[in-house]
C-alpha positions as CSV (number, residue, x, y, z in Angstrom):
1,M,255.1,-82.3,144.4
2,P,251.8,-82.2,142.3
3,S,248.7,-81.9,144.2
4,K,246.2,-84.6,144.3
5,F,243.3,-81.9,144.6
6,T,242.1,-80.0,141.7
7,K,241.8,-76.4,141.7
8,D,237.8,-76.7,141.3
9,F,238.0,-78.9,144.5
10,K,240.0,-76.4,146.5
11,E,238.0,-73.4,145.2
12,T,234.6,-75.5,146.4
13,I,236.2,-76.3,149.9
14,V,237.1,-72.4,150.2
15,E,233.5,-71.4,149.3
16,L,232.0,-73.8,151.5
17,Y,234.1,-72.4,154.3
18,K,233.3,-69.1,153.4
19,S,229.7,-69.9,153.6
20,G,229.6,-71.1,157.1
21,K,231.1,-74.6,157.3
22,T,233.9,-75.3,159.6
23,A,237.2,-76.5,158.8
24,P,236.7,-79.7,161.0
25,E,233.3,-80.4,159.3
26,L,234.9,-79.8,155.8
27,S,237.7,-82.0,156.7
28,R,235.6,-85.1,158.1
29,E,233.3,-84.8,155.0
30,Y,235.8,-84.5,152.4
31,G,239.0,-86.3,153.8
32,V,241.0,-83.2,153.7
33,S,243.2,-82.0,156.7
34,T,241.8,-79.0,158.4
35,Q,245.6,-77.7,157.8
36,L,245.2,-77.8,154.2
37,I,241.7,-76.4,154.3
38,Y,243.1,-73.3,156.5
39,L,246.0,-73.1,153.7
40,W,243.5,-73.0,150.9
41,V,241.6,-70.3,152.6
42,K,244.6,-68.0,153.2
43,E,246.0,-68.7,149.7
44,S,242.5,-67.6,148.5
45,K,242.7,-64.3,150.4
46,K,246.1,-63.6,149.2
47,S,244.8,-64.1,145.7
48,I,242.1,-61.8,145.7
49,D,244.2,-59.1,147.7
50,D,246.7,-59.6,144.7
51,V,243.9,-58.7,142.1
52,M,242.6,-55.8,144.3
53,E,246.1,-54.3,144.4
54,S,246.8,-54.7,140.8
55,E,243.3,-53.2,140.2
56,E,243.9,-50.2,142.4
57,L,247.5,-49.8,140.9
58,K,246.0,-49.4,137.3
59,A,243.3,-46.9,138.8
60,L,245.8,-45.0,140.4
61,R,248.3,-45.0,137.1
62,K,245.4,-43.8,135.3
63,E,244.8,-41.0,137.9
64,V,248.4,-40.1,137.8
65,Q,248.4,-39.5,134.1
66,Q,245.1,-37.5,134.2
67,L,246.8,-35.1,136.9
68,K,249.9,-34.9,134.7
69,I,247.7,-33.7,131.8
70,E,245.8,-31.2,134.1
71,N,249.1,-30.1,135.5
72,E,250.3,-29.1,132.0
73,I,247.1,-27.3,131.1
74,L,247.5,-25.2,134.2
75,K,251.1,-24.5,133.4
76,K,250.0,-23.1,130.0
77,A,247.5,-21.3,131.4
78,T,249.4,-19.6,133.9
79,A,251.9,-18.6,131.4
80,I,249.2,-16.8,129.2
81,F,247.8,-15.0,132.1
82,A,251.4,-13.9,133.3
83,K,252.2,-12.4,129.8
84,K,248.9,-10.3,130.1
85,V,249.8,-8.7,133.3
């Protein structure tokens, strides 16, 4: 079932809601049900959370790679010092 509301319209409603307008005010002003407004707000939050999780995952992977490299360096240094003793 295609939506009769554009993505831009939904984003505008969500931004207005986040800026302090209530769902009933927006409902009256734009002719959208309050339930639909709450749904759009919830979906918007989920999208933001997904992006943040994705960025966090990328950062964690980079950190793991760096730690692996450092671990290898430490292993080699330990082997060198063990030979000298």
